[in-house]
C-alpha positions in Angstrom: 71.6 14.8 104.8 68.6 16.9 104.7 68.7 17.1 108.4 72.3 18.4 108.2 71.5 20.8 105.5 68.6 22.4 107.2 70.4 23.6 110.3 73.3 24.8 108.2 70.9 26.4 105.8 69.1 28.1 108.7 72.4 29.3 110.1 73.4 30.7 106.7 70.0 32.4 106.4 70.2 33.8 110.0 73.9 34.9 109.4 72.8 36.6 106.2 69.9 38.3 107.9 72.2 39.4 110.8 74.8 40.6 108.3 72.2 42.6 106.4 70.8 44.1 109.6 74.3 45.0 110.8 75.0 46.4 107.3 71.8 48.4 107.4 72.6 49.7 110.9 76.2 50.5 110.0 75.0 52.3 106.8 72.4 54.2 108.7 74.4 55.2 111.7 78.1 54.7 110.9 78.7 55.1 107.2 76.8 58.4 106.9 78.8 60.1 109.6 82.1 58.4 108.6 81.6 59.4 104.9 80.5 62.9 106.0 83.6 63.2 108.2 85.7 61.9 105.4 84.1 64.4 103.0 84.6 67.3 105.6 88.2 66.2 106.0 88.8 66.0 102.3 87.3 69.5 101.9 89.5 70.9 104.8 92.6 69.3 103.2 91.6 70.8 99.8 91.0 74.2 101.5 94.4 73.9 103.3 96.1 73.1 100.0 94.3 76.1 98.4 95.4 78.3 101.3 98.9 77.0 101.0 99.0 77.7 97.3 97.5 81.2 97.9 100.1 81.8 100.6 102.9 80.5 98.3 101.6 82.9 95.6 101.5 85.8 98.1 105.0 84.9 99.3 106.2 84.9 95.7 104.5 88.3 95.1 106.0 89.6 98.3 109.4 88.3 97.3 109.0 89.9 93.9 108.0 93.2 95.6 110.9 92.9 98.0 113.3 92.3 95.1 111.9 95.3 93.2 112.1 97.5 96.3 115.7 96.3 96.9 116.6 97.1 93.3 115.0 100.5 93.6 116.9 101.2 96.8 120.1 100.1 95.1 119.4 102.4 92.2 118.6 105.3 94.6 121.7 104.6 96.6 123.8 104.6 93.4 122.2 107.8 92.3 122.8 109.5 95.6 126.4 108.4 95.7 126.9 109.7 92.1 125.3 113.0 93.0 127.5 113.2 96.1 130.6 112.6 94.1 129.5 115.1 91.5 128.8 117.7 94.3 132.2 117.0 95.9 133.9 117.4 92.5 132.1 120.7 91.9 133.0 121.9 95.4 136.7 121.0 94.8 136.6 122.6 91.3 135.0 125.8 92.8 137.5 125.9 95.6 140.4 125.5 93.0 138.9 128.2 90.8 138.5 130.6 93.8 142.0 129.9 94.9 143.4 130.6 91.4 141.3 133.8 91.2 142.5 134.9 94.6 146.1 134.1 93.8 145.8 136.0 90.5 144.3 138.9 92.3 147.0 138.9 95.0 149.6 138.7 92.2 148.1 141.6 90.4 148.0 143.7 93.6 151.6 142.8 94.2 152.6 143.8 90.6 150.7 147.1 91.1 152.4 147.7 94.4 155.8 147.0 92.9 155.1 149.3 90.0 153.9 152.1 92.3 156.9 151.7 94.5 159.2 151.6 91.5 157.7 154.8 90.1 158.1 156.4 93.5 161.7 155.2 93.8 162.5 156.5 90.3 160.8 159.8 91.1 162.8 160.1 94.3 166.0 159.1 92.5 165.3 161.8 89.8 164.7 164.4 92.5 167.9 163.4 94.3 169.8 163.5 90.9 168.3 166.9 90.2 169.3 168.2 93.6 172.8 166.8 93.2 173.1 168.2 89.7 172.0 171.6 90.9 174.4 171.5 93.8 177.3 170.4 91.4 176.3 173.1 88.8 176.2 175.7 91.6 179.6 174.8 92.8 181.0 174.8 89.2 179.4 178.1 88.5 180.7 179.6 91.7 184.2 178.5 90.9 184.0 179.5 87.3 182.4 182.9 88.0 184.5 183.8 90.9 186.8 185.9 88.6 185.5 189.0 86.8 186.9 188.3 83.4 185.4 184.9 83.3 182.0 186.4 84.2 182.2 188.9 81.3 183.3 186.1 78.9 180.3 183.9 79.9 177.8 186.8 79.5 179.2 187.6 76.1 179.1 184.0 75.0 175.5 183.6 76.2 174.5 186.8 74.4 176.1 185.6 71.2 174.4 182.2 71.4 171.0 183.6 72.2 168.4 183.4 69.5 167.5 187.0 69.9 170.5 188.0 67.9 
């Protein structure tokens, strides 16, 4: 059995030596670069995750800024619309006030014109009445004074009624 054990023991020893040599060579030439590549890959993944987090943070900040700008734009739009409505209301009110003032001025001018024309018509009517009265009185006096005795009677009456007496 010793003869059987010796070759098997030699094979085990040589297999162990070969395994250790392969292990040493793998560690020297393969494990270092593989571990280095794994470490580089791990670092690049960590950097990519950090970049993604930073990009996500920037996107959140940009979204917040966009929302703030949108809110400001809405407020500005609302303010401009309110100012536009107020301006339109003022313009309408001013136009109404001007129209009322113009109508009042026109009405006053019309009243003054009517009053002036009325005064002129009354004066003309008085003048016509005076002319007519004078004409009638003239005709009456002519007919009354056409006789001598009536003329003497009128003169006497006027003298008696005069305040000089």
